[in-house]
Structure formats: structure tokens, C-alpha cells
C-alpha positions in Angstrom: -55.5 -21.9 10.0 -52.3 -23.7 9.2 -49.1 -21.7 8.5 -46.2 -23.7 7.1 -42.8 -22.3 8.3 -40.9 -25.2 6.8 -37.4 -24.5 5.5 -37.8 -26.7 2.5 -39.9 -28.2 1.0 -41.7 -25.0 1.9 -44.9 -23.1 1.3 -46.1 -22.5 -2.2 -48.4 -19.7 -3.5 -52.0 -20.7 -3.2 -52.7 -19.3 -6.6 -50.0 -21.6 -8.1 -51.4 -24.7 -6.3 -54.9 -23.9 -7.6 -53.6 -23.5 -11.1 -51.9 -26.9 -10.8 -55.1 -28.4 -9.5 -57.1 -27.0 -12.4 -54.7 -28.3 -15.0 -53.6 -31.5 -13.3 -55.8 -33.9 -15.4 -56.0 -31.9 -18.6 -53.0 -29.6 -19.5 -54.0 -27.1 -22.1 -56.9 -29.3 -23.4 -54.5 -32.0 -24.3 -56.5 -34.7 -22.5 -53.4 -35.5 -20.5 -51.6 -34.3 -17.4 -48.5 -32.2 -17.7 -46.8 -35.1 -16.0 -47.8 -37.4 -18.9 -46.8 -35.3 -21.9 -43.4 -35.9 -23.6 -40.5 -33.6 -22.8 -39.9 -33.6 -26.5 -43.4 -32.3 -27.3 -44.1 -28.7 -28.6 -46.3 -28.2 -25.5 -43.5 -28.9 -23.0 -40.9 -27.0 -25.1 -43.2 -23.9 -24.7 -43.4 -24.6 -20.9 -39.6 -24.7 -20.4 -39.0 -21.8 -22.9 -41.5 -19.5 -21.0 -40.0 -20.5 -17.6 -36.6 -19.6 -18.8 -37.7 -16.3 -20.3 -39.6 -15.3 -17.2 -36.7 -16.1 -14.9 -34.3 -14.2 -17.1 -36.6 -11.1 -16.9 -37.2 -11.5 -13.1 -33.4 -11.6 -12.3 -32.3 -9.3 -15.3 -30.0 -12.2 -16.4 -27.7 -11.0 -19.1 -27.8 -12.7 -22.5 -24.3 -14.1 -22.1 -25.5 -16.4 -19.3 -27.1 -19.8 -19.8 -30.1 -21.0 -17.6 -30.1 -24.7 -16.9 -32.9 -26.8 -15.3 -31.3 -29.8 -13.7 -31.8 -32.7 -11.4 -29.9 -33.9 -8.3 -30.5 -31.1 -5.9 -28.1 -28.2 -5.1 -25.9 -30.8 -3.4 -25.0 -32.3 -6.8 -23.6 -28.9 -7.7 -21.0 -29.2 -4.9 -19.3 -31.7 -7.3 -20.3 -30.4 -10.7 -18.8 -27.0 -10.1 -15.2 -28.1 -9.4 -15.4 -30.8 -12.0 -16.3 -28.2 -14.7 -14.5 -25.1 -13.5 -11.5 -26.0 -11.3 -9.4 -28.5 -13.2 -5.7 -27.4 -13.1 -6.6 -24.5 -10.8 -7.4 -23.5 -7.2 -11.0 -23.4 -5.9 -11.6 -21.1 -2.9 -14.4 -21.5 -0.3 -15.7 -19.1 2.3 -17.5 -21.2 4.9 -20.1 -19.5 7.0 -22.6 -22.3 7.4 -23.3 -26.0 7.2 -24.0 -26.1 3.5 -20.9 -24.1 2.6 -18.9 -26.6 4.6 -20.6 -29.5 2.6 -19.6 -27.8 -0.6 -16.0 -27.5 0.5 -15.9 -31.0 1.8 -17.1 -32.4 -1.5 -14.5 -30.4 -3.4 -11.8 -31.7 -1.1 -12.9 -35.3 -1.8 -12.7 -34.6 -5.6 -9.3 -32.9 -5.4 -7.9 -36.2 -4.2 -8.5 -37.8 -7.6 -8.8 -34.7 -9.9 -6.2 -32.1 -10.7 -7.2 -29.0 -8.7 -6.7 -27.7 -5.2 -9.6 -27.0 -2.8 -8.8 -24.1 -0.4 -10.7 -22.9 2.6 -10.4 -19.1 3.2 -11.6 -19.8 6.7 -14.7 -20.9 8.6 -17.0 -19.6 11.4 -17.9 -23.1 12.5 -16.1 -22.8 15.9 -18.5 -20.0 16.7 -21.5 -22.1 15.6 -21.7 -20.1 12.3 -23.3 -17.2 14.3 -21.7 -14.7 11.9 -20.4 -14.5 8.3 -16.7 -15.0 7.5 -14.8 -11.9 6.7 -13.0 -12.8 3.4 -9.3 -11.9 3.2 -8.8 -11.3 -0.5 -5.0 -11.4 -0.1 -5.3 -15.1 0.4 -6.7 -15.6 -3.1 -4.2 -16.3 -5.9 -6.0 -14.5 -8.7 -3.9 -16.0 -11.5 -4.7 -19.6 -10.4 -8.1 -19.1 -8.9 -11.0 -20.9 -10.6 -13.6 -19.3 -8.4 -14.6 -18.2 -5.0 -17.6 -20.1 -3.6 -20.1 -18.4 -1.2 -23.5 -19.2 0.2 -25.7 -16.1 0.1 -28.2 -17.3 2.7 -27.6 -19.9 5.4 -30.9 -21.6 5.9 -29.9 -23.4 9.1 -28.1 -20.6 10.9 -30.1 -17.6 9.8 -27.4 -15.4 8.3 -27.3 -13.8 4.9 -25.1 -11.8 2.5 -27.1 -8.8 1.4 -26.6 -7.6 -2.2 -24.7 -4.5 -1.1 -22.2 -6.7 0.9 -21.1 -9.2 -1.8 -17.3 -9.8 -1.7 -15.2 -7.9 -4.3 -13.3 -10.6 -6.2 -12.0 -8.6 -9.1 -11.4 -11.1 -11.9 -12.1 -14.2 -9.9 -15.6 -15.7 -10.8 -17.9 -15.6 -7.8 -20.0 -18.8 -7.4 -23.1 -18.6 -5.2 -25.4 -21.2 -3.6 -28.6 -19.1 -3.5 -30.9 -22.0 -2.6 -32.8 -20.2 0.1 -32.9 -16.6 -1.1 -33.0 -16.6 -4.9 -35.8 -14.3 -6.0 -36.0 -12.9 -2.4 -33.2 -10.5 -3.1 -32.5 -8.4 -6.2 -28.9 -9.5 -6.8 -27.0 -8.3 -9.8 -26.4 -11.5 -11.7 -23.5 -9.9 -13.7 -21.4 -10.0 -10.5 -21.5 -13.8 -10.5 -19.9 -16.4 -12.6 -22.4 -19.0 -11.6 -25.5 -19.1 -9.4 -27.3 -22.3 -8.4 -30.3 -23.1 -6.3 -32.5 -26.0 -5.3 -36.1 -25.1 -6.1 -37.8 -26.4 -3.0 -37.4 -23.4 -0.9 -38.3 -20.3 -3.0 -38.8 -21.5 -6.6 -41.2 -24.5 -6.4 -40.9 -28.2 -5.5 -38.1 -30.6 -4.7 -36.5 -32.3 -7.8 -35.4 -29.3 -9.7 -32.1 -27.3 -9.5 -31.6 -24.0 -11.3 -28.1 -23.2 -12.6 -27.2 -19.8 -14.1 -23.8 -19.9 -15.7 -21.7 -17.3 -17.6 -21.0 -18.7 -21.1 -17.2 -18.3 -20.9 -17.2 -20.7 -17.9 -18.7 -23.6 -19.8 -16.4 -26.6 -20.0 -14.5 -26.7 -23.3 -13.4 -30.4 -23.1 -15.5 -33.5 -23.4 -13.7 -35.0 -20.5 -16.6 -35.2 -18.0 -19.6 -37.4 -17.7 -22.1 -36.0 -20.0 -24.7 -35.7 -17.2 -22.2 -33.6 -15.2 -21.0 -31.4 -18.0 -22.5 -27.9 -18.1 -21.6 -27.4 -21.8 -23.4 -30.5 -22.9 -26.4 -29.8 -20.7 -26.5 -26.2 -22.2 -26.2 -27.4 -25.8 -29.1 -29.7 -25.2 -31.4 -27.1 -23.7 -31.5 -28.8 -20.2 -32.9 -31.9 -22.0 -29.8 -34.2 -22.6 -32.0 -36.7 -20.8 -35.6 -36.5 -19.5 -35.8 -33.5 -17.2 -38.0 -33.1 -14.1 -40.9 -31.9 -16.2 -43.5 -31.4 -13.5 -41.0 -29.5 -11.3 -40.1 -27.3 -14.2 -43.8 -26.6 -15.1 -44.5 -25.7 -11.4 -41.4 -23.4 -11.2 -42.7 -21.7 -14.3 -46.0 -21.0 -12.6 -44.1 -19.6 -9.6 -42.1 -17.3 -11.9 -45.4 -16.0 -13.4 -46.7 -15.5 -9.8 -43.6 -13.5 -8.8 -44.2 -11.2 -11.9 -47.8 -10.7 -10.8 -46.7 -9.7 -7.4 -44.6 -6.9 -8.9 -41.3 -8.7 -9.3 -38.3 -9.4 -7.1 -37.8 -5.8 -5.8 -41.4 -5.6 -4.6 -41.2 -9.0 -2.9 -37.8 -8.1 -1.4 -39.5 -5.1 0.3 -42.3 -7.3 1.6 -39.7 -9.9 2.8 -37.8 -7.2 4.7 -41.1 -6.1 6.3 -42.0 -9.6 7.4 -38.5 -10.2 8.9 -38.5 -6.8 10.6 -41.7 -7.8 12.6 -39.8 -10.7 14.1 -36.6 -8.9 14.7 -38.3 -5.9 16.4 -40.0 -8.3 18.8 -36.8 -10.2 19.5 -34.7 -7.1 20.0 -37.2 -5.5 22.4 -37.6 -8.7 24.4 -35.5 -10.1 27.3 -37.1 -13.5 26.6 -36.2 -14.2 23.0 -32.7 -14.0 21.5 -31.3 -14.1 18.0 -28.1 -16.2 17.8 -26.9 -14.0 14.8 -24.3 -11.6 16.3 -24.4 -8.9 13.6 -27.9 -7.4 12.9 -26.7 -6.5 9.4 -26.2 -10.3 8.6 -29.7 -11.5 9.7 -31.6 -13.4 7.1 -34.9 -12.1 5.9 -35.9 -15.7 4.7 -35.0 -17.7 7.8 -35.5 -16.1 11.2 -33.7 -18.2 13.9 -34.4 -17.4 17.6 -34.3 -19.0 21.0 -36.0 -18.7 24.4 -34.3 -18.7 27.7 -33.9 -22.6 27.9 -34.1 -25.7 25.9 -37.1 -26.8 27.9 -39.0 -23.6 27.0 -37.9 -24.0 23.3 -39.5 -27.5 23.3 -42.7 -26.1 24.9 -42.8 -23.3 22.4 -42.6 -25.7 19.5 -45.3 -27.9 21.1 -47.7 -25.1 21.7 -47.0 -23.5 18.3 -47.7 -26.7 16.5 -51.0 -27.0 18.4 -52.0 -23.6 17.1 -51.2 -24.5 13.5 -47.7 -23.0 13.2 -46.0 -26.0 11.4 -42.3 -26.8 11.1 -41.3 -24.1 13.5 -38.6 -26.2 15.2 -35.0 -25.1 14.6 -32.5 -27.3 12.9 -31.0 -30.0 15.2 -27.5 -28.5 14.9 -28.8 -25.1 16.1 -31.8 -25.8 18.3 -34.4 -23.2 19.2 -36.9 -22.1 16.6 -36.8 -21.2 12.9 -39.4 -19.3 11.0 -38.8 -19.7 7.2 -40.7 -16.9 5.5 -40.0 -17.2 1.8 -41.8 -15.2 -0.9 -44.9 -17.3 -0.8 -45.3 -17.0 3.0 -48.2 -14.7 3.8 -47.7 -11.6 6.0 -50.8 -12.7 8.0 -48.9 -15.7 9.2 -46.1 -13.5 10.5 -48.6 -11.3 12.4 -50.2 -14.4 13.9 -46.9 -16.0 15.0 -45.6 -12.6 16.5 -48.9 -12.4 18.4 -48.3 -16.0 19.7 -44.7 -15.2 20.6 -45.9 -12.2 22.8 -48.5 -14.4 24.5 -46.0 -17.2 25.1 -43.5 -14.8 26.7 -46.1 -13.4 29.0 -47.1 -16.9 30.2 -43.5 -18.1 30.7 -41.1 -15.3 31.5 
């Protein structure tokens, strides 16, 4: 049995893959694959409309928010967000992980040629991002602030901001990179100005980026490149150009699957249960350690852990791979091991890896 612990691209629901297989050569008796039909066709318009409707239901997205299906990965949003929202203002960043730093670095680059200021509220990089930054709201100029950018789950470092711990920002729009925990937590969308996420971790396959933006934040001036302008993309229903049709189709199937599982709250409870199995073992062991200092900040999507030495880490990865536990090696910047257990990851795989972890500890402690 193979269990894919990959951080992204990651595991997909088997039911979704079987549906794709079933329809791959003949989508809705059209005689064509969904990859072949026009994005302007009635059939594909129904696909994107249904996907949007299901995502709105799953996340309880208010009607004054637009849902965009875009290309370029979440990393393109590092530039699009300040280009659309920050001109003439100040953009604030809370940096608690590698991707938060990338978002800030891109904003700094843009601020050298565009009229806005990119401001870091601080970083936990010197502590290897082993905890979340405590945000000092007094450093935020509310009158000039365009937004405050956060990352709700740090895929590499294994930390997360739980829904109950979101920063209070008053009138400042909260911008969140939710790439690795969207639909894994039941966040209140109305607390955010904009949410974005690459699909390849918890929503589907690489090539699609979801953006959820409050309507009043849409750019009002046609001063941007059209492909980088949220307003133009929204006015054209995410189809200003040819969108990533197959990725949107597949994400739509994932949204249906999430509904069939009982919705986001049900999956969140299961995700917490899966993560707890790992953390209970780690906390009771003298062999394994979690690099995340605060238990209340531990991710339920990406469980990061180490053994007593780099040599044992390497041996663990080797033996795990041999037993069918794939992509268990931690990110090169952190080391150790990482088990990414997104919505589609089966609880049976967690039980099997925990069993292996106990056996490995007995053999090597």
C-alpha cells in the first residue's frame, strides 16, 4: 500500500480520481474530453458555475465577495495583491514562515517602482520560524494601511493560525495565504478582505489558484496589466483569457467530494483527530521531537518532526519509503520529516505511519 504524504502536489480523493478516469475520454456524452471542450461552451460554463457555487456554500462566502479561478500559482498573488490594493498606501506583512517572507520580498521589489510602502511587522526567521509572530497592532497605521498579510498555515515549518486566533485588525483588510489549509479549517470569510490559495495542496491539482476578494477592494482604475487586474478578471468571470479548464473541473469534483464528506466542519474534526495521533506519540516520546515551540500553533495539515540525529532522520526516511510512505522527507530548510495530511489523506495512512514510528523508535533508541 502506498501512502502519499507529499506537501503539494498532494494526495487526491480516490473517488475524484475515479470520476476523472470515467469521464476523461467522454465528458457528459460529448464525445470529447473535458480537456478538449471550449471554455466558452455551455458545458464548461456549467462546470465553473457549479464549482463556484459549491465553494461559496462550503466556506459560507458572503455575496459581496467575488470568487476567481486564476493561473500563476499562489506566488503570483505576492505581486498582484500590492499592485491592486496598495498603491498610495502602506502594506503590512507578518512573517512567520518562508512563504510569508517571499510575499514580503516581492512587495519590497514592487515598492521600488510603484507608489506604496511595504512594511514588515517582524519575523520569526532568526528562530527558524519555530513559532508564529506576535503582531503588535500599534505598529499599524490604520489610516494608511492597505492591508495586513498573513499566512494561515506554514507548510514548511508546520505552524498554523487557528480560526479563533486570527489577528484583530479593526478596519484594516486582512489578507491570507491559505494555500495549505483552505477547506481544512472553518474560517469566517467575512473577517478577511482577500483569501488566496494554490490548489495543489488541498483543492486539486497544480495550475489553479483560488482568489476570494471582497468587492470593495476591486481595483477601480484601469492602470494595471489586464491579466493582473482583479476587477477585469472578476468582470470576465475568471475567463478574460483561457482559464486552466481541467484544473477547474477537477477542483469542482473535489468541492463535491468535500460536501459528500459532511462539509468543512466535519473534515476539520477528522483533520484534528489525524494530527492528534501524531502529536500524542511525539509528546510521549523521548525519541521524536516537534520543532514547533507552542502546541497551540501546531499545524493539523503538515506535521513536522525530527529524530535524535540527522543520520537517524535519513534512515527513517529511507525505511519509510521502502514501506510505501512516500514524500515523508522534511523540507530542505527544516530537515527531519514532514507528514502532510490534507483532507484527502486517509486516516488509515496515519495509523500505519504511527505504527511504523513506534517500531522505528524501538529499533533505534
